[in-house]
DSSP file (Angstrom, degrees, kcal/mol; ACC not computed):
  #  RESIDUE AA STRUCTURE BP1 BP2  ACC     N-H-->O    O-->H-N    N-H-->O    O-->H-N    TCO  KAPPA ALPHA  PHI   PSI    X-CA   Y-CA   Z-CA
    1    1 A X              0   0    0      0, 0.0    53,-0.2     0, 0.0     2,-0.2   0.000 360.0 360.0 360.0 128.9    0.0    0.0    0.0
    2    2 A X        -     0   0    0      1,-0.1    50,-0.2    51,-0.1     2,-0.1  -0.562 360.0-107.9 -80.9 154.1    1.2    3.4   -0.8
    3    3 A X        -     0   0    0     48,-0.4    -1,-0.1    49,-0.3    32,-0.0  -0.401  49.7 -78.1 -75.4 166.3    0.5    6.1    1.8
    4    4 A X        -     0   0    0     31,-0.2    -1,-0.1    -2,-0.1    35,-0.1  -0.302  53.6-107.4 -64.3 148.1   -2.0    8.7    1.0
    5    5 A X     >  -     0   0    0      1,-0.1     4,-2.2    -3,-0.1     5,-0.2  -0.253  24.1-111.4 -67.8 163.8   -1.0   11.5   -1.3
    6    6 A X  H  > S+     0   0    0      1,-0.2     4,-2.8     2,-0.2     5,-0.2   0.901 120.7  52.7 -60.4 -42.2   -0.3   15.0   -0.2
    7    7 A X  H  > S+     0   0    0      2,-0.2     4,-2.7     1,-0.2    -1,-0.2   0.921 107.7  50.8 -66.0 -44.2   -3.5   16.1   -2.1
    8    8 A X  H  > S+     0   0    0      1,-0.2     4,-2.7     2,-0.2    -1,-0.2   0.934 112.8  46.5 -58.3 -43.6   -5.6   13.4   -0.4
    9    9 A X  H  X S+     0   0    0     -4,-2.2     4,-3.0     1,-0.2     5,-0.3   0.949 112.3  50.2 -59.9 -48.7   -4.4   14.5    3.0
   10   10 A X  H  X S+     0   0    0     -4,-2.8     4,-2.1     2,-0.2    -2,-0.2   0.897 110.9  48.9 -57.0 -44.3   -4.9   18.2    2.1
   11   11 A X  H  X S+     0   0    0     -4,-2.7     4,-1.9     1,-0.2    -1,-0.2   0.961 115.8  42.2 -63.2 -52.9   -8.5   17.5    1.0
   12   12 A X  H  X S+     0   0    0     -4,-2.7     4,-2.2     1,-0.2    -2,-0.2   0.855 111.7  54.1 -69.5 -33.0   -9.4   15.5    4.0
   13   13 A X  H  X S+     0   0    0     -4,-3.0     4,-2.8    -5,-0.2    -1,-0.2   0.885 109.1  51.0 -62.1 -39.1   -7.7   18.0    6.5
   14   14 A X  H  X S+     0   0    0     -4,-2.1     4,-2.6    -5,-0.3     5,-0.2   0.928 108.7  50.2 -65.6 -41.6   -9.7   20.8    4.8
   15   15 A X  H  X S+     0   0    0     -4,-1.9     4,-2.4     2,-0.2    -2,-0.2   0.913 112.1  48.2 -61.2 -43.2  -13.0   18.9    5.4
   16   16 A X  H  X S+     0   0    0     -4,-2.2     4,-2.3     2,-0.2    -2,-0.2   0.934 111.3  49.9 -55.7 -50.5  -12.0   18.3    9.0
   17   17 A X  H  <>S+     0   0    0     -4,-2.8     5,-2.4     1,-0.2     6,-0.5   0.917 112.9  45.7 -55.4 -50.2  -11.2   22.0    9.4
   18   18 A X  H ><5S+     0   0    0     -4,-2.6     3,-1.5     1,-0.2    -1,-0.2   0.897 111.6  52.1 -63.0 -42.9  -14.5   23.1    7.9
   19   19 A X  H 3<5S+     0   0    0     -4,-2.4    -1,-0.2     1,-0.3    -2,-0.2   0.868 106.3  55.5 -59.7 -37.5  -16.4   20.5   10.0
   20   20 A X  T 3<5S-     0   0    0     -4,-2.3    -1,-0.3    -5,-0.1    -2,-0.2   0.438 127.2 -98.2 -76.8  -1.0  -14.7   21.9   13.1
   21   21 A X  T < 5 -     0   0    0     -3,-1.5    -3,-0.2    -4,-0.2    -2,-0.1   0.764  64.2 -74.6  86.1  25.1  -15.9   25.5   12.4
   22   22 A X      < -     0   0    0     -5,-2.4     2,-0.3     1,-0.2    -4,-0.1   0.932  66.3-162.9  60.5  54.8  -12.6   26.6   10.8
   23   23 A X    >   -     0   0    0     -6,-0.5     3,-1.1     1,-0.1    -1,-0.2  -0.528  17.5-117.3 -74.2 132.2  -10.6   26.9   14.0
   24   24 A X  T 3  S+     0   0    0     -2,-0.3    -1,-0.1     1,-0.2    -2,-0.0  -0.301  90.0  14.5 -64.7 151.7   -7.4   29.0   13.7
   25   25 A X  T 3  S+     0   0    0      1,-0.1    -1,-0.2     3,-0.0     4,-0.2   0.655  96.2 102.9  63.4  17.9   -4.1   27.4   14.3
   26   26 A X    <>  +     0   0    0     -3,-1.1     4,-2.3     1,-0.1     3,-0.2   0.371  40.6 102.6-107.4   8.9   -5.3   23.8   14.1
   27   27 A X  H  > S+     0   0    0      1,-0.2     4,-2.6     2,-0.2     5,-0.2   0.869  79.3  54.5 -63.0 -39.6   -4.2   22.8   10.7
   28   28 A X  H  > S+     0   0    0      2,-0.2     4,-1.7     1,-0.2    -1,-0.2   0.901 110.9  44.3 -53.6 -44.3   -1.3   20.8   11.9
   29   29 A X  H  > S+     0   0    0     -3,-0.2     4,-2.4     1,-0.2    -2,-0.2   0.906 117.0  46.4 -69.7 -44.1   -3.3   18.7   14.2
   30   30 A X  H  X S+     0   0    0     -4,-2.3     4,-2.7     1,-0.2    -2,-0.2   0.838 107.8  56.8 -71.9 -29.2   -6.0   18.2   11.5
   31   31 A X  H  X S+     0   0    0     -4,-2.6     4,-1.8     2,-0.2    -1,-0.2   0.916 110.6  44.3 -70.1 -42.0   -3.4   17.4    8.9
   32   32 A X  H  X S+     0   0    0     -4,-1.7     4,-2.6     2,-0.2    -2,-0.2   0.894 112.5  52.3 -69.9 -40.2   -2.1   14.5   11.1
   33   33 A X  H  X S+     0   0    0     -4,-2.4     4,-2.2     1,-0.2     5,-0.2   0.920 108.8  50.7 -61.7 -40.7   -5.6   13.4   11.8
   34   34 A X  H  X S+     0   0    0     -4,-2.7     4,-2.1     2,-0.2    -2,-0.2   0.897 110.6  47.7 -60.2 -38.6   -6.4   13.3    8.2
   35   35 A X  H  X S+     0   0    0     -4,-1.8     4,-2.4     2,-0.2     5,-0.2   0.938 112.6  49.8 -70.2 -44.6   -3.4   11.2    7.4
   36   36 A X  H  X S+     0   0    0     -4,-2.6     4,-2.3     1,-0.2    -2,-0.2   0.868 111.6  47.7 -63.2 -37.4   -4.2    8.8   10.2
   37   37 A X  H  X S+     0   0    0     -4,-2.2     4,-2.5     2,-0.2    -1,-0.2   0.895 111.8  50.8 -72.9 -39.1   -7.8    8.4    9.1
   38   38 A X  H  X S+     0   0    0     -4,-2.1     4,-1.9    -5,-0.2    -2,-0.2   0.921 111.9  47.7 -60.0 -44.3   -6.6    7.8    5.4
   39   39 A X  H  X S+     0   0    0     -4,-2.4     4,-2.4     2,-0.2     5,-0.2   0.940 110.9  50.5 -60.1 -51.7   -4.2    5.2    6.6
   40   40 A X  H  X S+     0   0    0     -4,-2.3     4,-2.4     1,-0.2    -2,-0.2   0.876 109.1  53.0 -56.1 -42.0   -6.8    3.5    8.7
   41   41 A X  H  X S+     0   0    0     -4,-2.5     4,-1.3     1,-0.2    -1,-0.2   0.901 109.8  46.6 -61.5 -43.5   -9.2    3.4    5.8
   42   42 A X  H  <>S+     0   0    0     -4,-1.9     5,-2.1     2,-0.2    -2,-0.2   0.868 111.5  50.6 -69.8 -35.0   -6.8    1.8    3.5
   43   43 A X  H ><5S+     0   0    0     -4,-2.4     3,-1.7     1,-0.2    -2,-0.2   0.911 109.6  51.4 -70.0 -38.5   -5.8   -0.8    6.1
   44   44 A X  H 3<5S+     0   0    0     -4,-2.4    -1,-0.2     1,-0.3    -2,-0.2   0.789 101.9  61.0 -67.7 -23.0   -9.4   -1.7    6.8
   45   45 A X  T 3<5S-     0   0    0     -4,-1.3    -1,-0.3    -5,-0.2    -2,-0.2   0.399 127.1-101.0 -78.7   2.8   -9.9   -2.1    3.0
   46   46 A X  T < 5S+     0   0    0     -3,-1.7     2,-0.4     1,-0.3    -3,-0.2   0.474  75.9 141.7  89.1   5.4   -7.3   -4.9    3.2
   47   47 A X      < -     0   0    0     -5,-2.1    -1,-0.3    -6,-0.2     2,-0.2  -0.668  53.7-122.1 -81.1 130.2   -4.3   -3.0    1.9
   48   48 A X    >   -     0   0    0     -2,-0.4     3,-0.8     1,-0.1    -1,-0.1  -0.469  10.2-143.4 -76.9 141.1   -1.2   -3.9    3.7
   49   49 A X  G >  S+     0   0    0      1,-0.2     3,-1.4    -2,-0.2    -1,-0.1   0.392  75.6 100.4 -83.2   7.5    0.5   -1.0    5.4
   50   50 A X  G > >S+     0   0    0      1,-0.3     5,-0.6     2,-0.1     3,-0.5   0.696  75.2  62.6 -69.5 -17.5    4.1   -2.2    4.7
   51   51 A X  G X 5 +     0   0    0     -3,-0.8     3,-2.1     1,-0.2   -48,-0.4   0.414  67.7 101.8 -85.0   3.5    4.5    0.3    1.7
   52   52 A X  G < 5S+     0   0    0     -3,-1.4   -49,-0.3     1,-0.3    -1,-0.2   0.887  90.3  37.1 -53.0 -42.3    4.1    3.4    3.6
   53   53 A X  G < 5S-     0   0    0     -3,-0.5    -1,-0.3   -51,-0.1    -2,-0.1   0.073 134.0 -81.2 -97.6  22.7    7.8    4.0    3.5
   54   54 A X  T < 5S+     0   0    0     -3,-2.1     2,-0.3     1,-0.3    -3,-0.2   0.460  83.8 143.8  95.1  -1.4    8.4    2.7    0.1
   55   55 A X      < -     0   0    0     -5,-0.6    -1,-0.3     1,-0.1     3,-0.1  -0.601  25.0-178.6 -75.4 134.3    8.5   -1.0    0.9
   56   56 A X        -     0   0    0     -2,-0.3     2,-0.3     1,-0.2    -1,-0.1   0.388  69.2 -18.2-109.5  -7.0    7.0   -3.2   -1.7
   57   57 A X  S    S-     0   0    0     -7,-0.2    -1,-0.2     0, 0.0     2,-0.0  -0.951 104.6 -31.0-179.0-174.0    7.5   -6.4    0.1
   58   58 A X        -     0   0    0     -2,-0.3     2,-0.1    -3,-0.1    -2,-0.1  -0.362  65.8-118.1 -63.3 140.8    9.6   -7.9    2.9
   59   59 A X        -     0   0    0      1,-0.1     2,-0.4    -4,-0.0    -1,-0.1  -0.462  23.8-125.6 -75.3 151.0   12.9   -6.4    3.2
   60   60 A X        -     0   0    0     -2,-0.1     2,-0.2     1,-0.0     3,-0.1  -0.776  22.0-109.8-102.2 141.1   16.0   -8.4    2.8
   61   61 A X        -     0   0    0     -2,-0.4     5,-0.1     1,-0.1    -1,-0.0  -0.481  50.3 -96.2 -63.9 128.4   18.8   -8.7    5.3
   62   62 A X    >>  -     0   0    0     -2,-0.2     3,-1.6     1,-0.1     4,-0.6  -0.223  26.7-131.6 -54.5 132.8   21.9   -6.8    3.9
   63   63 A X  G >4 S+     0   0    0      1,-0.3     3,-1.1     2,-0.2    -1,-0.1   0.849 104.0  57.8 -56.7 -37.3   24.3   -9.2    2.2
   64   64 A X  G 34 S+     0   0    0      1,-0.3    -1,-0.3     3,-0.0    -2,-0.1   0.637 107.7  47.5 -71.4 -15.2   27.3   -7.8    4.0
   65   65 A X  G X4 S+     0   0    0     -3,-1.6     3,-1.7     2,-0.1     4,-0.4   0.463  80.1 119.8-102.6  -2.6   25.8   -8.6    7.5
   66   66 A X  T << S+     0   0    0     -3,-1.1    -3,-0.0    -4,-0.6    -4,-0.0  -0.476  84.9   9.0 -72.6 131.3   24.7  -12.2    6.7
   67   67 A X  T 3  S+     0   0    0     -2,-0.2    -1,-0.3     1,-0.0    -2,-0.1   0.533  96.9 111.8  82.1   7.4   26.4  -14.7    9.1
   68   68 A X    <         0   0    0     -3,-1.7    -2,-0.1     1,-0.2    -3,-0.0   0.859 360.0 360.0 -79.6 -37.4   27.8  -11.9   11.3
   69   69 A X              0   0    0     -4,-0.4    -1,-0.2     0, 0.0    -3,-0.1   0.426 360.0 360.0 -99.2 360.0   25.8  -12.6   14.3
């Protein structure tokens, strides 16, 4: 799963801001709330959250460290 795009977060944060009565100084909180909601929605739709940071599958152990421990 890819994380939500900046535009998706912006749109949802704006909706939250409007619904809250357009409070001044709350956009940072609403931005993170929007991102959290969008991630939760994707997870509940069955999308695996491992691609949030660019991971497309299980990460491999670095070759240079194999057998070191």
